[in-house]
Steps between C-alpha positions, in 0.01 A plus 500: 500500500403360159166337427663159465638518854159516672377214285788280610439608860130414469583150371746441784265630769210298360699177523576572865171648618225345287456187713437685824270751330292226337506296821361782713231581245404134450432437866270799521326471164472117524580479129848430361411618151356827624799556727738463209293738288516764773875455537540523122301825509759642739775383264335671203469824696870479587586444134300811413628729776856404592664579164397865545472542878803285586533185708369553859741472792314187614359349179369187672296703747373716212373195312344358817319826579376537143371142496330556834321809371384309192361225723315749719358675195378167367333416828318832488388454140386141513149459366423251771592753763283768337203264476532396861544860607157583361354230722694521821618860484741610764570146621670417172697823508636401841595159364671667207704722729592193704612316187716796399657511844563126486662543160724771638607272783567210265714699261690682772564188708799267476474330164648158576174327586320643198775385262487154654121487454538607138762231435273228641211635293698510175610139563152377597451131409174586323714648221682307231877470531545735203257747654681497834835558333378789286299667775784476752749658260248770410383593850810435710773531242367810328569341160297605199305252292759541226787422739328188634427380146862553399627317808287191433514515119124514454292754306412816690122450449533155660653650814234771504228235484661301782512806723143596412370148568688486830348827619154393386534165680598675824201732466252225403610279787499801734850424621576735788828686521605341826735248653381138492352344810756303707356171376554608138836671541723203413324426169473867406865565585595203285324666206688826559837326521424301186431817303816672622714197416337457158593861422858434614532176304374656178776758537765247602432243226274643231264237366493649151660758276854597407632589847627249754396729786292811574668649811237773543245235599746353751547844652124554529448161667784570742345835590162340567662223704692745715185705561314184600780393736497839672122487545482133607820450702386179673410306186783255432402427140507870413861516615567169325382643169701818548810294583451288188455801270792695649739208454382423149513868403863514615592297189317706239796681350692172454214306335567641154811538287614801295243437227213412733555126474414289808775411746380217724563485872806278518691713247421840648777719642407495868730794569242714322204385705348788696625444854258757646199312363646173626545650846143627498377160388692316770371747760143431389572126520626547856168668575320186377720289726425727795126469444556126462254415224645387167246490219558455126655843446724472805623160383568630149691790655708254703580315175598825327719584800707186430607663173545843655729371775722300261800689367510272195274245334725225634446622858121468478347271762300290255416236759336762721311632199375153412383454859323838498327411174379178658343704784353746249351211302328387820374848595399612150509200265514576129665355189712816462640457852585139417675610181710749695575230757625280216756767409625523860510120537688471173761748622527341844488130416564474127297550180361146501318566830362824365388335178299243696291782647459677164393181321226463761365841396487446125132402504393788728229693319596822679847482341391396154573843348764606752832552314711456813409131526674393176774756566586349838473149359728595211760642738502185712519277192790704364690454827440126470640499146165415337545777243243401237223484761621827650484669159139390452400641838669835437321524165172421675569773758573749221169417334307554822643832623348832392810701600737562210813522716418171666426336164841605372664353811322165463579475129865569573499217753334274244759581238780442745651840421690704763259696716466691823300326767 
């Protein structure tokens, strides 16, 4: 086996195993930053040894055992322990042995609960949104700082600072690596779901840069969502989010043309949609229906299912979508939901009806710099034959977007040149 082979194996194993290793260490050490350092120590040892000794038969177990030994060594060496030992003698030694035994139990036990605790900790509301995103991808996705920076088009030092600040905040606020109390669970779960969906959305429709999409982020969000659904099977909104992401992900390979240009939903070749992902999404949606509690993610999944079930754009049940958006606007009101409802209403009842809704949103401060507002308005105006006004709105949308592919699309609409939608 060549040296490069173990290195590739280490990277693959790390992506799979790092979350459970860090999770087990974090619960015992009560420090996310320290837990990651210990896990990274195990990774460094693997990088040093595997190229010459070969990849172990069970590389995940090898990394876990190595990390466990590092944690035990640290417990033995801690200055605080040594100082206390001088005072309390044998009593502290007994406590130390008990801590080591507890660590053994934690790392050898089923890892699901520990991973769930780590996910809730990484998405703690005390952290900034940027900090939650970066820390989740680092601890549970196994991504390097460089990879996270590349995914979000920000400088690597910026991501490093976000991760460092997030760890420091958790330590300063003494956030415990544990599941929230029942009274806090709904709010805390909402924070977790928000982070997962933000990761997915950044991959599905990149806010900036030269690429229309970054599928690797979609894949990571899907993986986290599936893990969460397996660990929290009775939470309807978890299944709702998974359903939404599965259905949206089914369209990824049809959302760009040969040169990477955007292909909008109504012009996509539905024969190329991933039927397996659609089936998985519809199954997750059925799970929401079985539980009987539709929240914002479940409702969005039901809307996405209207597209997934239609064999062609003409077959789409736009009236049902408009009705679902009305319910969503009641459950989770926001200007963006209203803008999406305008699109569905325009398709179901004519562009004039949709334009009425959009015109009511023009003064919304939350949409002031949102390029989709003038883009939707321009589309509706174009359908009504008000071409000069439509051109102005498409130009405004082009000026607002930070994504180069999207800017090209809007400028093409403004110029009235042939384009893919």
